[in-house]
C-alpha positions in Angstrom: -86.1 78.6 7.8 -82.4 78.4 8.5 -79.5 78.2 6.2 -77.0 75.4 7.1 -74.3 76.0 4.5 -73.6 78.2 1.5 -74.8 77.0 -1.9 -72.2 78.1 -4.4 -73.3 76.1 -7.5 -75.6 78.4 -9.5 -77.7 75.5 -10.9 -78.3 74.1 -7.4 -79.1 77.6 -6.0 -81.6 78.2 -8.7 -83.3 74.8 -8.1 -83.5 75.5 -4.3 -84.9 79.0 -5.0 -87.6 77.5 -7.2 -88.5 74.9 -4.6 -88.7 77.5 -1.8 -90.8 79.9 -3.9 -93.3 77.1 -4.6 -93.3 76.2 -0.9 -93.9 79.8 0.2 -96.7 80.4 -2.3 -98.8 77.6 -0.9 -100.9 79.2 1.9 -104.2 77.3 1.7 -103.3 75.2 4.8 -101.1 77.8 6.5 -101.6 79.1 10.0 -100.9 82.7 11.0 -99.6 83.7 14.4 -101.4 86.7 15.9 -99.9 89.2 18.3 -101.3 87.2 21.3 -99.0 84.3 20.4 -101.9 82.1 19.2 -102.4 80.8 15.7 -105.5 81.3 13.5 
């Protein structure tokens, strides 16, 4: 994930933080890259 611009409004930053935490917590369909460069 890349940051494109600073988010200075506290209420917007908190909403984005909540969305990203929810997004990061969902791992049921996630793939993991192993050291060989392949996904499992």
